[in-house]
SELUM-938301 format. One record per residue (C-alpha): residue in one letter; chain; y, x, z. Coordinates in steps of 0.05 Angstrom, whole numbers. Layout:
N
<pt><aa>A</aa><ch>A</ch><y>Y</y><x>X</x><z>Z</z></pt>
...
! end
This chain:
51
<pt><aa>M</aa><ch>A</ch><y>144</y><x>380</x><z>68</z></pt>
<pt><aa>N</aa><ch>A</ch><y>73</y><x>350</x><z>76</z></pt>
<pt><aa>P</aa><ch>A</ch><y>26</y><x>392</x><z>82</z></pt>
<pt><aa>M</aa><ch>A</ch><y>-32</y><x>358</x><z>52</z></pt>
<pt><aa>P</aa><ch>A</ch><y>-7</y><x>310</x><z>3</z></pt>
<pt><aa>F</aa><ch>A</ch><y>-49</y><x>246</x><z>-9</z></pt>
<pt><aa>P</aa><ch>A</ch><y>-75</y><x>242</x><z>-90</z></pt>
<pt><aa>T</aa><ch>A</ch><y>-62</y><x>177</x><z>-126</z></pt>
<pt><aa>I</aa><ch>A</ch><y>-123</y><x>165</x><z>-159</z></pt>
<pt><aa>R</aa><ch>A</ch><y>-96</y><x>134</x><z>-241</z></pt>
<pt><aa>T</aa><ch>A</ch><y>-132</y><x>95</x><z>-292</z></pt>
<pt><aa>P</aa><ch>A</ch><y>-111</y><x>64</x><z>-361</z></pt>
<pt><aa>R</aa><ch>A</ch><y>-108</y><x>2</x><z>-312</z></pt>
<pt><aa>L</aa><ch>A</ch><y>-105</y><x>20</x><z>-243</z></pt>
<pt><aa>R</aa><ch>A</ch><y>-63</y><x>51</x><z>-195</z></pt>
<pt><aa>L</aa><ch>A</ch><y>-96</y><x>76</x><z>-129</z></pt>
<pt><aa>T</aa><ch>A</ch><y>-54</y><x>108</x><z>-67</z></pt>
<pt><aa>V</aa><ch>A</ch><y>-57</y><x>117</x><z>6</z></pt>
<pt><aa>L</aa><ch>A</ch><y>-20</y><x>66</x><z>41</z></pt>
<pt><aa>N</aa><ch>A</ch><y>21</y><x>91</x><z>105</z></pt>
<pt><aa>L</aa><ch>A</ch><y>23</y><x>67</x><z>170</z></pt>
<pt><aa>G</aa><ch>A</ch><y>90</y><x>23</x><z>152</z></pt>
<pt><aa>A</aa><ch>A</ch><y>45</y><x>-13</x><z>88</z></pt>
<pt><aa>V</aa><ch>A</ch><y>-4</y><x>-27</x><z>128</z></pt>
<pt><aa>D</aa><ch>A</ch><y>34</y><x>-49</x><z>186</z></pt>
<pt><aa>A</aa><ch>A</ch><y>63</y><x>-99</x><z>132</z></pt>
<pt><aa>L</aa><ch>A</ch><y>-6</y><x>-120</x><z>111</z></pt>
<pt><aa>I</aa><ch>A</ch><y>-24</y><x>-139</x><z>169</z></pt>
<pt><aa>A</aa><ch>A</ch><y>36</y><x>-170</x><z>184</z></pt>
<pt><aa>G</aa><ch>A</ch><y>33</y><x>-216</x><z>120</z></pt>
<pt><aa>D</aa><ch>A</ch><y>96</y><x>-190</x><z>94</z></pt>
<pt><aa>A</aa><ch>A</ch><y>102</y><x>-186</x><z>18</z></pt>
<pt><aa>E</aa><ch>A</ch><y>178</y><x>-168</x><z>14</z></pt>
<pt><aa>R</aa><ch>A</ch><y>161</y><x>-97</x><z>54</z></pt>
<pt><aa>L</aa><ch>A</ch><y>98</y><x>-78</x><z>34</z></pt>
<pt><aa>R</aa><ch>A</ch><y>127</y><x>-82</x><z>-36</z></pt>
<pt><aa>A</aa><ch>A</ch><y>184</y><x>-41</x><z>-15</z></pt>
<pt><aa>L</aa><ch>A</ch><y>143</y><x>15</x><z>15</z></pt>
<pt><aa>T</aa><ch>A</ch><y>94</y><x>17</x><z>-31</z></pt>
<pt><aa>G</aa><ch>A</ch><y>125</y><x>0</x><z>-97</z></pt>
<pt><aa>A</aa><ch>A</ch><y>73</y><x>-41</x><z>-123</z></pt>
<pt><aa>S</aa><ch>A</ch><y>67</y><x>-122</x><z>-124</z></pt>
<pt><aa>F</aa><ch>A</ch><y>18</y><x>-169</x><z>-81</z></pt>
<pt><aa>R</aa><ch>A</ch><y>-9</y><x>-227</x><z>-102</z></pt>
<pt><aa>W</aa><ch>A</ch><y>-4</y><x>-249</x><z>-24</z></pt>
<pt><aa>P</aa><ch>A</ch><y>-15</y><x>-197</x><z>30</z></pt>
<pt><aa>A</aa><ch>A</ch><y>-88</y><x>-194</x><z>56</z></pt>
<pt><aa>A</aa><ch>A</ch><y>-111</y><x>-210</x><z>126</z></pt>
<pt><aa>P</aa><ch>A</ch><y>-143</y><x>-157</x><z>162</z></pt>
<pt><aa>P</aa><ch>A</ch><y>-221</y><x>-149</x><z>156</z></pt>
<pt><aa>Y</aa><ch>A</ch><y>-240</y><x>-174</x><z>229</z></pt>
! end
């Protein structure tokens, strides 16, 4: 049981949800397939981390 579930914010065109550690790791690694599997979202290309 998650004591504090993270909210998902929805609009007619957008769904914002929290990325868990695995999703952030996949994003940084540029692993679009794993990122899609973890988030259910399609990313055109994973973003490079901000430096």
